[in-house]
C-alpha positions as CSV (number, residue, x, y, z in Angstrom):
1,X,31.6,12.7,77.1
2,X,34.4,11.6,79.3
3,X,34.9,13.0,82.8
4,X,37.1,12.4,85.8
5,X,34.9,11.2,88.6
6,X,35.2,9.5,91.9
7,X,33.3,6.3,91.4
8,X,32.3,6.2,95.1
9,X,31.1,9.7,95.7
10,X,30.2,10.7,92.2
11,X,32.0,14.0,92.5
12,X,33.5,15.2,89.2
13,X,37.0,16.6,89.5
14,X,37.6,18.2,86.1
15,X,35.8,19.8,83.2
16,X,34.4,17.5,80.6
17,X,33.3,18.1,77.1
18,X,30.2,16.3,75.7
19,X,29.6,15.9,71.9
20,X,25.9,16.2,71.1
21,X,24.7,13.3,69.1
22,X,21.8,13.1,66.6
23,X,19.5,11.7,69.3
24,X,19.8,15.0,71.2
25,X,19.6,17.3,68.2
26,X,17.1,20.1,68.7
27,X,16.9,19.7,72.5
28,X,17.0,22.7,74.7
29,X,20.4,23.1,76.5
30,X,18.8,23.2,79.9
31,X,17.0,19.9,79.3
32,X,20.1,18.4,77.7
33,X,22.1,19.3,80.9
34,X,19.4,17.8,83.1
35,X,19.9,14.5,81.4
36,X,23.7,14.7,81.4
37,X,23.7,15.7,85.1
38,X,21.0,13.5,86.8
39,X,20.3,14.7,90.3
40,X,21.5,18.2,89.8
41,X,18.7,20.8,90.5
42,X,17.4,22.9,87.7
43,X,18.3,26.0,89.7
44,X,22.0,24.9,89.6
45,X,21.8,24.2,85.9
46,X,20.4,27.7,85.2
47,X,23.1,29.3,87.4
48,X,25.8,27.4,85.4
49,X,24.3,28.8,82.2
50,X,23.9,32.3,83.5
51,X,27.5,32.5,84.8
52,X,29.0,31.0,81.6
53,X,30.3,27.8,83.3
54,X,28.5,25.9,80.6
55,X,29.5,26.8,77.1
56,X,28.5,25.5,73.6
57,X,31.2,25.6,71.0
58,X,33.2,27.9,73.4
59,X,30.4,30.4,73.6
60,X,27.9,31.4,76.3
61,X,24.3,30.3,75.7
62,X,20.8,30.9,77.1
63,X,18.7,28.1,78.5
64,X,16.5,28.3,75.4
65,X,19.4,27.6,73.1
66,X,18.8,24.3,71.2
67,X,21.8,22.1,70.8
68,X,22.7,20.6,67.4
69,X,24.3,17.3,66.3
70,X,28.1,17.8,66.7
71,X,28.0,20.7,69.2
72,X,30.6,20.6,71.9
73,X,29.3,21.3,75.3
74,X,31.6,22.3,78.2
75,X,30.3,20.9,81.4
76,X,32.0,22.1,84.7
77,X,33.0,19.8,87.6
78,X,29.9,18.9,89.6
79,X,28.6,16.1,91.6
80,X,25.8,14.2,89.9
81,X,25.0,11.8,92.8
82,X,23.7,12.5,96.2
83,X,23.7,10.4,99.4
84,X,20.7,8.2,99.3
85,X,20.7,8.0,95.5
86,X,19.2,4.9,93.9
87,X,21.3,1.8,94.2
88,X,21.5,-0.7,91.4
89,X,19.5,-3.8,92.4
90,X,21.4,-7.1,92.3
91,X,19.0,-8.5,89.7
92,X,19.6,-5.5,87.4
93,X,23.4,-5.8,88.0
94,X,23.3,-9.4,87.0
95,X,21.2,-8.6,83.9
96,X,23.6,-5.9,82.7
97,X,26.7,-8.0,83.3
98,X,25.1,-10.9,81.3
99,X,24.3,-8.4,78.6
100,X,27.9,-7.6,77.7
101,X,28.7,-8.6,74.1
102,X,32.2,-7.2,73.8
103,X,34.8,-5.3,75.7
104,X,38.4,-4.1,75.1
105,X,40.4,-1.1,76.3
106,X,38.3,1.3,74.3
107,X,34.8,0.0,74.1
108,X,32.0,-1.8,75.9
109,X,29.2,-3.2,73.8
110,X,26.0,-4.5,75.5
111,X,22.6,-5.9,74.5
112,X,20.5,-3.2,76.3
113,X,17.4,-4.5,77.9
114,X,14.1,-3.0,76.8
115,X,12.5,-0.6,79.3
116,X,15.8,0.7,80.6
117,X,16.8,4.3,79.7
118,X,20.4,4.8,78.5
119,X,20.7,7.8,80.9
120,X,19.2,9.1,84.1
121,X,17.0,12.2,84.1
122,X,13.4,13.1,83.6
123,X,12.4,11.5,86.9
124,X,14.9,8.6,86.6
125,X,17.6,8.3,89.2
126,X,19.8,6.3,86.8
127,X,20.0,4.6,83.5
128,X,22.3,2.1,81.7
129,X,25.4,4.4,81.9
130,X,25.0,5.3,85.6
131,X,24.3,1.6,86.5
132,X,27.3,0.3,84.6
133,X,29.6,2.8,86.1
134,X,28.9,1.3,89.5
135,X,29.5,-2.3,88.5
136,X,33.2,-2.2,87.6
137,X,36.0,0.3,88.5
138,X,37.2,0.1,84.8
139,X,33.8,1.4,83.7
140,X,33.5,4.6,85.9
141,X,34.1,6.9,82.9
142,X,31.8,5.2,80.4
143,X,30.1,7.5,77.9
144,X,27.5,6.8,75.3
145,X,28.6,6.6,71.6
146,X,24.9,6.7,70.5
147,X,21.5,6.3,72.1
148,X,18.5,4.0,72.0
149,X,15.0,4.8,73.1
150,X,14.1,3.6,76.6
151,X,11.7,1.1,75.2
152,X,14.1,-0.2,72.5
153,X,16.3,-3.2,73.2
154,X,19.5,-4.2,71.4
155,X,23.1,-3.4,70.7
156,X,24.5,-0.3,72.5
157,X,28.1,1.0,72.2
158,X,29.8,2.8,75.0
159,X,33.3,4.4,75.0
160,X,35.7,3.8,77.9
161,X,38.1,6.5,76.9
162,X,37.6,10.0,75.5
163,X,39.8,9.3,72.5
164,X,37.5,6.4,71.5
165,X,34.4,8.5,72.0
166,X,35.8,11.1,69.6
167,X,36.5,8.5,67.0
168,X,33.0,7.0,67.3
169,X,31.3,10.4,67.1
170,X,33.3,11.3,64.0
171,X,32.3,8.0,62.4
172,X,28.6,8.7,63.1
173,X,28.9,12.2,61.7
174,X,30.6,10.9,58.5
175,X,28.1,8.2,58.0
176,X,30.6,5.4,58.5
177,X,28.4,3.4,60.9
178,X,25.8,0.9,59.8
179,X,22.9,-0.1,61.9
180,X,20.2,-2.8,61.5
181,X,17.0,-3.0,63.5
182,X,14.1,-5.5,63.7
183,X,10.6,-4.4,64.2
184,X,7.2,-6.2,64.3
185,X,4.6,-3.8,62.9
186,X,0.9,-3.8,62.9
187,X,-0.8,-5.4,59.9
188,X,0.3,-6.9,56.6
189,X,3.1,-4.8,55.1
190,X,2.0,-4.1,51.5
191,X,4.9,-1.8,50.4
192,X,7.5,-4.4,49.7
193,X,11.2,-3.4,50.0
194,X,11.2,0.4,50.1
195,X,13.0,3.5,51.3
196,X,11.1,5.9,53.5
197,X,12.4,9.4,52.8
198,X,10.4,11.8,55.0
199,X,11.7,14.9,57.0
200,X,11.1,14.8,60.7
201,X,10.7,17.6,63.3
202,X,10.8,17.4,67.1
203,X,8.2,19.2,69.0
204,X,8.1,19.6,72.8
205,X,4.8,19.1,74.5
206,X,3.7,20.4,77.9
207,X,5.9,18.8,80.6
208,X,9.0,18.6,78.3
209,X,7.8,15.4,76.5
210,X,9.4,15.2,73.0
211,X,7.1,14.2,70.2
212,X,8.3,13.7,66.6
213,X,6.3,14.2,63.4
214,X,6.7,14.3,59.6
215,X,7.1,17.9,58.7
216,X,8.1,19.6,55.4
217,X,10.3,21.9,57.5
218,X,12.0,19.0,59.4
219,X,15.4,17.4,59.0
220,X,16.1,14.9,56.2
221,X,15.4,11.4,57.5
222,X,15.8,8.1,55.6
223,X,15.0,4.6,56.5
224,X,15.4,1.5,54.3
225,X,12.7,-1.2,54.9
226,X,12.6,-4.9,54.0
227,X,9.8,-7.2,55.0
228,X,11.1,-10.5,56.4
229,X,8.0,-12.4,57.5
230,X,4.4,-11.4,57.0
231,X,1.2,-12.5,58.7
232,X,-2.2,-10.9,58.4
233,X,-2.0,-9.2,61.9
234,X,1.7,-8.3,61.9
235,X,4.9,-8.1,59.8
236,X,8.5,-8.5,60.8
237,X,10.6,-5.9,59.1
238,X,14.4,-5.4,58.8
239,X,15.3,-1.7,58.9
240,X,18.4,0.2,58.0
241,X,18.3,3.8,59.1
242,X,20.5,6.1,57.0
243,X,20.0,9.0,59.4
244,X,19.7,9.0,63.1
245,X,16.8,11.3,64.1
246,X,14.9,11.0,67.3
247,X,12.2,8.3,67.1
248,X,12.9,8.0,63.3
249,X,12.0,4.4,62.8
250,X,8.9,4.6,65.0
251,X,7.5,7.8,63.3
252,X,8.3,6.6,59.7
253,X,6.5,3.3,60.2
254,X,3.5,4.9,61.9
255,X,3.3,7.4,59.0
256,X,3.2,4.5,56.6
257,X,0.2,3.1,58.4
258,X,2.1,0.3,60.2
259,X,3.1,1.5,63.7
260,X,5.4,-0.8,65.7
261,X,3.5,-3.3,67.8
262,X,3.1,-1.9,71.4
263,X,4.3,1.6,70.5
264,X,2.5,3.6,73.2
265,X,3.5,6.9,71.7
266,X,2.9,6.6,68.0
267,X,0.7,3.5,67.8
268,X,-3.0,2.8,68.0
269,X,-4.4,2.3,71.5
270,X,-6.8,-0.5,70.5
271,X,-4.2,-2.4,68.5
272,X,-1.7,-2.0,71.3
273,X,-4.3,-3.5,73.7
274,X,-4.8,-6.4,71.3
275,X,-1.0,-7.1,71.1
276,X,-0.8,-6.9,74.9
277,X,-3.7,-9.4,75.3
278,X,-2.0,-11.6,72.7
279,X,1.1,-11.8,74.9
280,X,3.5,-9.1,73.6
281,X,4.9,-7.4,76.8
282,X,6.5,-4.3,75.2
283,X,7.5,-2.4,72.1
284,X,8.8,-4.7,69.5
285,X,11.8,-2.7,68.3
286,X,15.3,-4.2,68.6
287,X,18.7,-2.9,67.5
288,X,20.0,-6.1,65.9
289,X,23.5,-5.0,64.8
290,X,25.9,-2.2,64.4
291,X,29.1,-2.1,62.3
292,X,32.0,0.3,62.1
293,X,35.8,0.4,61.7
294,X,37.2,-0.3,65.1
295,X,40.8,0.2,64.0
296,X,42.9,-1.4,61.3
297,X,40.6,-0.4,58.5
298,X,38.4,-3.5,58.9
299,X,34.7,-3.2,59.7
300,X,33.7,-5.0,62.8
301,X,30.1,-6.1,63.3
302,X,28.4,-6.4,66.8
303,X,25.2,-8.5,66.9
304,X,22.6,-8.6,69.7
305,X,20.2,-11.5,69.8
306,X,16.5,-10.9,70.5
307,X,15.6,-11.0,74.1
308,X,13.6,-14.1,75.3
309,X,10.3,-12.2,75.6
310,X,10.4,-10.9,72.0
311,X,11.8,-14.1,70.6
312,X,9.0,-16.2,72.2
313,X,6.3,-13.9,71.0
314,X,7.7,-13.8,67.5
315,X,7.8,-17.6,67.3
316,X,4.1,-17.7,68.3
317,X,3.2,-15.2,65.5
318,X,5.3,-16.9,62.9
319,X,3.6,-20.3,63.8
320,X,0.4,-18.9,62.5
321,X,-0.7,-19.3,58.8
322,X,0.9,-16.9,56.3
323,X,-1.3,-14.6,54.2
324,X,-0.4,-16.7,51.1
325,X,-1.6,-19.9,52.8
326,X,-4.8,-18.3,54.0
327,X,-5.6,-17.1,50.5
328,X,-5.2,-20.6,49.1
329,X,-7.9,-22.0,51.3
C-alpha cells in the first residue's frame, strides 16, 4: 500500500496499489476505500468507482463489491488530508515515538497503544499510520503489513517500502507468520489447552458496524488456546491464531463462554461493569509477539511488553488466591 505523497500537503502524486489483508476480507469496496482514504467524501469515492479510476484485480467494480484477502486494489492519486485536519497532539507523538520496538530500511515495528485505530476513517481523522507519517520524513510512505483492532494493544508491523510490503503480505498469505496474543477472559477456563476450530462470518449492521459470528457458512478460523494463570473470576490465556479473521480471537473466546474482559462488543455488559469497577480500564487483549523471516532465512521475533495499565491490573488479579488454594480451604 505504498504511495508517493507530499508529507506536508498530503497530496498523492501517483497511483498506488493496496493489497487487501485478512482483516479487510469481506468488506465492501466503498467502505474499504473510505478507510484507505480518510477525509475523502463518499461522493468522490463513488465517482472513482463509477469512472473506473478504482479497480480490483485490474477490473472495474461496483460499490457493493466485497473485497477478498489478497485482492489488489488500484487507488488513483488523491489528497487524503485537508487544511484544518487533525494535528497529532504532542502527548500522542511522544507516546508513539516511545512505542517503537524496531526500525530498519524496510520495517517499522511498534507497540501500538490500546484505544488507537491503525487507520483513520469511520469518523476518525487519523490513526496510527497517519500519525506516524507526520512524525518523521522517513515514515511518510508507511503502510500496514497487518491490522489490530482499535481496542487491542501490542506489536504492529509497518512497511516503509512497497517491496517490503509485498514480501510481508506474501508471508501472511502463505502462513509463514506466527503471532502470539495474551488475553484475560471472564471466569475460570475449564477447557485446558485446546484448539478452537469454528468458521466465522462478518455481518454489517445498520450504520456500517461490522459484527462477526460463528456461522456454518463462514470462513475457516482456527485459534490455539493455552491457559497460563487461572483465578475464579478470570483466566490469563496465551493464544496463537492460525488464521487471521476479523475479531477472530474475541468471537472464538466469547463463543466458548469466556469473553475477553472489557469486550464491549462481544462480552457481557454486567461482567464488563464489574471488571471496570475492579480497575480494568479497557479490553484485555494484547498482541505479544510476531515472528517471520526478515531476510536471510532466519526467523526474527518481535516482542511487545504489556502496557502499564494492563500489567498493573494483571498483577492485582494474580495476587488473589488461585482456584486450587481456594478449594483446599
